[in-house]
C-alpha positions in Angstrom: 83.0 98.5 118.1 83.9 101.6 116.1 87.2 103.3 117.2 88.0 106.9 116.4 90.9 106.1 114.2 91.1 109.6 112.8 92.2 110.9 116.2 94.8 108.1 116.4 96.1 109.0 113.0 96.2 112.7 113.9 98.2 111.9 117.0 100.6 109.6 115.1 101.1 112.3 112.4 101.9 114.8 115.1 104.5 112.4 116.6 106.1 111.8 113.2 106.7 115.5 113.0 107.7 116.1 116.6 109.8 114.4 117.9 110.0 112.2 114.8 111.4 108.6 114.8 115.0 107.5 115.3 116.1 105.5 112.1 119.4 103.9 113.1 120.9 103.7 109.7 123.1 106.5 108.2 122.6 105.7 104.6 118.8 105.3 104.9 118.6 108.5 106.9 120.3 110.2 103.9 117.8 108.6 101.6 114.9 109.9 103.7 116.3 113.4 103.9 116.8 113.5 100.2 113.2 112.4 99.7 111.6 115.1 101.8 112.0 114.1 105.4 113.6 116.6 107.9 116.2 116.3 110.5 115.1 115.9 114.1 116.8 116.7 117.4 119.5 114.0 117.8 121.5 111.5 115.7 119.4 109.7 113.1 116.2 111.3 114.3 113.9 111.9 111.3 110.8 114.0 111.1 108.2 112.8 108.6 106.0 115.5 106.9 102.3 114.5 106.5 102.5 114.7 102.7 105.4 112.3 102.6 103.5 109.8 104.7 100.4 110.2 102.5 102.4 109.6 99.3 104.0 106.5 100.7 100.8 105.0 102.0 99.1 105.7 98.6 101.9 103.6 96.9 101.0 100.5 99.0 98.8 97.9 97.2 95.3 97.7 98.7 95.2 94.0 97.8 97.9 91.4 97.1 98.4 87.6 97.5 100.5 85.7 99.9 101.4 83.0 97.3 101.7 79.3 97.9 104.2 77.1 96.0 101.9 77.1 93.0 101.6 80.9 92.8 98.1 80.7 94.0 97.3 81.3 97.7 95.2 83.8 99.6 94.6 87.4 98.7 94.5 90.0 101.5 92.8 93.4 101.5 91.5 95.8 104.2 88.0 94.4 103.8 88.7 90.8 102.8 88.5 87.6 104.8 91.4 87.1 107.3 94.4 85.0 106.5 95.6 82.8 109.4 99.2 81.9 110.0 101.1 79.9 112.6 103.7 81.6 114.8 107.4 81.9 115.5 108.9 80.9 118.8 111.8 79.2 120.6 110.4 76.2 122.4 108.0 73.3 121.8 105.7 71.8 124.4 105.3 68.0 124.1 105.1 65.0 126.5 104.2 67.4 129.3 107.2 69.6 129.1 108.8 72.4 127.1 112.2 72.1 125.4 114.2 74.1 122.8 112.9 73.9 119.3 115.4 72.4 116.8 115.8 71.9 113.1 114.7 68.3 113.6 111.3 69.5 114.8 110.6 71.8 111.9 109.8 69.2 109.2 107.1 67.5 111.3 105.8 70.9 112.5 105.5 72.1 108.9 103.8 68.9 107.8 101.2 69.2 110.6 100.4 72.8 109.7 100.2 71.9 106.0 97.3 69.6 106.8 95.3 71.9 109.1 92.7 73.4 106.8 92.4 76.8 108.6 96.1 77.5 108.4 97.1 79.6 105.4 100.8 80.2 106.1 103.7 78.6 108.0 106.0 80.7 110.2 109.7 79.9 110.5 111.4 79.4 113.9 114.4 80.2 116.2 116.0 76.8 116.0 118.5 76.2 118.8 120.9 73.9 116.9 121.3 76.4 114.0 123.7 79.4 114.2 121.5 82.5 115.0 122.4 84.4 111.9 121.4 81.5 109.7 118.1 80.5 111.2 116.0 82.3 108.6 117.8 80.7 105.7 117.8 77.2 107.2 114.2 77.5 108.2 113.1 78.7 104.8 114.7 75.6 103.1 113.2 73.2 105.6 109.7 74.5 105.5 109.8 74.7 101.7 110.5 71.0 101.5 107.5 70.1 103.8 104.6 72.3 102.7 103.2 74.1 99.7 101.7 76.8 101.9 103.0 80.4 102.1 106.0 80.8 104.3 106.5 83.8 106.7 110.2 84.0 107.4 111.5 84.9 110.9 114.4 87.3 110.0 117.7 87.2 111.8 120.3 89.0 109.8 121.0 91.1 106.7 123.3 88.3 105.4 120.5 85.9 105.7 118.2 88.3 103.9 120.5 88.4 100.9 120.6 84.6 100.8 116.8 84.4 100.9 116.5 86.7 98.0 118.6 84.2 96.1 116.3 81.4 97.3 113.3 83.3 96.1 114.6 83.1 92.5 115.1 79.4 92.7 111.4 78.7 93.1 109.9 81.5 91.1 109.3 85.3 90.7 106.2 85.4 92.9 105.8 86.0 96.7 105.9 82.4 98.0 107.5 83.8 101.2 107.3 87.1 103.0 109.3 88.9 105.7 108.7 91.4 108.4 110.3 93.2 111.3 109.2 95.1 114.5 110.0 98.6 115.6 111.9 98.6 118.9 110.1 101.6 120.3 109.1 103.9 121.4 109.6 105.7 118.1 112.7 103.7 117.0 113.7 101.5 114.2 117.0 99.6 114.7 119.8 99.2 112.2 119.1 95.5 111.9 115.5 96.0 111.0 116.2 98.8 108.5 119.1 96.8 106.9 116.8 93.8 106.4 114.2 96.0 104.8 116.9 97.3 102.4 118.3 93.8 101.6 114.9 92.4 100.7 113.7 95.4 98.7 113.2 95.5 95.0 112.1 91.8 94.3 108.5 91.8 95.3 108.7 90.2 98.8 105.7 91.4 100.9 106.7 92.9 104.3 104.9 93.0 107.6 105.7 96.3 109.2 105.2 95.8 112.9 104.5 98.3 115.6 104.6 96.5 118.9 104.2 99.0 121.8 103.8 97.5 125.3 101.2 99.7 127.0 102.8 101.0 130.2 106.4 100.4 129.1 107.2 101.2 125.4 103.9 103.0 125.0 101.6 105.0 127.2 99.5 102.8 129.5 96.4 104.1 127.8 95.5 101.9 124.8 94.9 105.0 122.6 98.3 106.4 123.4 100.0 103.1 122.6 98.0 102.9 119.3 99.4 106.4 118.4 103.0 105.4 119.1 102.6 102.1 117.2 101.0 103.8 114.3 103.7 106.4 114.0 106.4 103.6 114.0 104.5 101.6 111.3 104.0 104.6 109.1 107.7 105.5 109.4 108.5 101.9 108.4 106.1 102.1 105.4 107.6 105.3 104.2 111.1 103.7 104.1 109.9 100.6 102.4 108.1 102.5 99.7 111.2 104.6 99.1 113.2 101.4 98.7 110.6 99.7 96.5 107.7 101.8 95.4 104.6 99.6 95.5 106.0 97.0 97.9 103.2 95.1 99.5 103.0 96.1 103.2 100.9 94.9 106.2 100.0 97.6 108.8 100.6 95.4 111.8 99.5 97.2 114.9 97.8 94.1 116.3 101.1 92.9 117.9 100.7 95.6 120.5 100.3 94.3 124.0 100.1 95.3 127.6 102.3 95.0 130.8 101.0 93.3 133.9 101.9 95.7 136.7 101.8 92.9 139.3 103.9 90.3 137.6 106.0 92.3 135.1 104.9 90.0 132.3 104.0 91.1 128.8 100.3 90.2 128.3 99.3 89.0 124.8 96.1 87.1 125.6 94.0 89.8 127.4 90.9 91.6 126.3 93.1 94.7 125.5 94.8 92.6 122.8 91.5 92.2 121.1 91.0 96.0 121.2 94.4 96.5 119.7 93.4 94.1 116.9 90.2 96.1 116.3 92.3 99.3 116.1 94.7 97.7 113.7 92.0 96.4 111.4 90.1 99.8 111.4 93.3 101.7 110.9 94.2 99.4 108.0 90.8 100.2 106.4 91.4 103.9 107.1 94.7 103.8 105.2 93.5 101.4 102.6 96.1 98.7 103.2 95.9 95.2 104.9 96.3 94.9 108.6 97.8 92.4 111.0 97.2 91.0 114.5 98.0 88.0 116.7 95.9 85.7 118.9 97.9 84.5 121.9 97.8 83.1 125.4 100.0 83.3 128.5 99.2 79.7 129.3 102.1 77.3 129.5 100.3 74.3 128.1 97.1 73.5 126.1 94.6 73.9 129.0 91.4 75.8 129.9 93.3 79.1 130.1 94.6 78.7 126.6 91.1 77.8 125.4 89.6 80.8 127.1 92.1 83.4 125.9 92.5 82.0 122.4 88.8 81.3 121.6 88.0 84.9 122.7 90.9 86.0 120.5 89.8 84.1 117.4 86.2 85.3 117.7 87.2 89.0 118.2 90.1 89.2 115.7 88.1 87.4 113.0 85.1 89.6 113.7 87.4 92.7 113.4 88.6 91.4 110.0 92.3 91.9 110.6 93.8 90.9 107.3 96.5 88.6 108.7 96.3 86.9 112.1 99.2 85.1 113.7 97.9 82.5 116.0 98.1 78.7 115.4 100.0 76.6 118.0 101.0 79.5 120.2 101.6 79.2 124.0 103.5 81.3 126.6 103.1 84.6 124.7 104.7 83.2 121.5 107.7 81.8 123.3 106.5 78.2 122.9 104.4 76.2 120.5 102.5 73.0 120.8 101.3 70.6 118.2 98.2 69.7 120.3 97.4 73.4 120.6 97.8 73.9 116.8 95.1 71.2 116.3 92.9 72.7 118.9 93.4 76.2 117.4 92.4 74.9 114.0 89.2 73.6 115.5 88.5 76.9 117.3 89.0 78.9 114.1 86.5 76.8 112.2 84.1 77.1 115.1 84.4 80.9 115.2 84.2 81.2 111.4 80.9 79.3 111.4 79.4 81.6 114.0 80.6 84.7 112.1 79.2 83.4 108.8 75.8 84.0 110.5 72.3 82.8 109.9 71.4 83.1 106.2 67.7 83.8 105.4 66.2 83.2 102.0 63.5 81.0 100.4 65.7 77.9 100.4 66.8 78.2 104.0 63.3 79.1 105.3 62.1 75.9 103.5 58.4 76.7 103.9 57.3 74.1 101.2 59.5 71.5 102.8 57.9 72.1 106.2 54.5 71.8 104.6 55.5 68.6 102.8 56.9 67.0 106.0 53.8 68.0 107.9 52.9 68.2 111.5 54.8 65.8 113.7 56.9 64.6 110.7 60.7 64.2 110.5 63.1 66.2 108.3 65.9 63.6 108.8 65.2 61.7 105.6 64.5 64.6 103.3 66.5 65.7 100.3 66.6 69.2 101.7 68.5 68.0 104.8 70.9 65.9 102.7 71.6 68.9 100.4 72.2 71.5 103.1 73.5 69.9 106.3 77.2 70.1 105.5 77.0 73.8 104.7 74.7 74.7 107.5 76.1 72.7 110.4 79.5 72.9 112.0 81.2 69.5 111.9 84.2 69.3 114.3 87.1 67.1 113.6 88.3 67.1 117.2 85.5 68.0 119.7 83.8 65.1 121.4 80.2 64.6 120.4 79.4 61.0 121.4 77.9 59.3 124.4 79.5 58.8 127.8 79.8 55.1 127.2 81.8 55.8 124.0 84.1 58.1 126.0 84.6 55.5 128.8 85.4 52.8 126.2 88.0 55.0 124.6 89.8 55.5 127.9 88.3 58.8 128.8 90.6 61.0 126.8 90.8 64.7 127.3 90.6 67.2 124.5 94.4 67.7 124.7 95.0 64.0 124.5 92.9 63.7 121.4 94.6 66.7 119.9 98.0 65.2 120.6 97.1 61.9 118.9 95.7 63.7 115.9 98.8 65.9 115.7 101.1 62.8 115.8 99.1 61.2 113.0 99.1 64.3 110.8 102.8 65.1 111.3 103.7 61.5 110.3 102.0 61.7 106.9 104.1 62.6 103.8 102.9 65.8 102.1 103.6 67.5 98.8 106.0 70.4 98.6 105.5 71.5 95.0 109.2 71.7 94.2 111.2 69.8 91.6 114.2 67.8 92.9 116.5 70.3 91.3 114.8 73.2 93.1 114.9 71.4 96.5 118.5 70.5 96.1 119.4 74.1 95.2 117.6 75.5 98.2 119.3 73.0 100.5 122.7 73.8 98.9 122.2 77.6 99.5 121.1 76.8 103.1 123.9 74.3 103.9 126.6 76.6 102.5 125.3 79.6 104.4 125.0 77.7 107.7 128.5 76.4 107.2 130.0 79.9 106.6 128.1 81.4 109.5 129.2 78.6 111.8 132.9 79.0 111.0 
């Protein structure tokens, strides 16, 4: 579905000039004004001329890599294959109930995600037993010791941002972790967000610039209107990041936009409108020539049929839209809660959707006319070399879905999909995994984390 992104861009450009965006940071407002922005009506309200926005967007790399611990990883671009991440949150659902997520859960959670083949990056968490201002630093150290995958830090404080810049240098001068923050709109960036952008600038850390309007509350109830508000917020954030660090890798993350259920007063993240926001984000990213972001979510409280319905639709549509980065794996309850079983199910759904979107390839080998002739009328293709050579690439092979006979299911105790996923998650999380760090690097990361947690907790 093609969206008229030029009209959305024009509306966002008009909003950036009138009324502008409130940038709640005196020093950074001065930087913006010295760089060509104009004062708006009200304290810290900044108007962004179109040429200033164009110049900033042009500085953003069209393609860059979210590095793993070996300075490899997945490249992202406006037209490339999507990268899939896990999600942040506060709770974990296990044994039939939700409870607060703690630092004791994060190692196993990271090891599980490390072994899911369709997960490219691991998100940090709001851990209840860690002081709030130190959760980003502590989470980065724990995850780094339990996976080699890219880490997306959940930022909590400018002080933590400074410590994470130190941690980056311990491992290497490449983007093995990234950060991000969300505008608290409409048309407003908080001092906390702007200070974190400033503290992490200048060292090559990619940043996800999030516009997260809630249609009907912090954005117009019309999806196009919310897209305009979110786009204006993101562009203002990109301008600032490019002033702080010209060429800083930025993700245009409008796909976090969501709606408001007028009957229940709940923020909706798993509805069909969320897929439309993801499409808009991906197409706007291509319009601006920079990578885009979105999320796949559900309002369900547990891994059930509602979670399957909302998330499978989300995976299919977001992958089809080619959003560059998709937050998704393990998410329940609108990103408040995660589930290990849901993470395993999500990984299977992603593989399923990817196979469908890969399509039906037609060429001489796949048509196999000579093989059909050789096999002949009423023959069997099961024993042929052609089948042996192509079945793994052609046919989706699930790790989790049940594809046996009823007798096999009865003999196994009639397990549900969720029960099978829970067992697979337990087995995977218990396995040791590589982390790609020397003992010296790991010790230094833990020392920085422990020292900072201790100072914050005093």
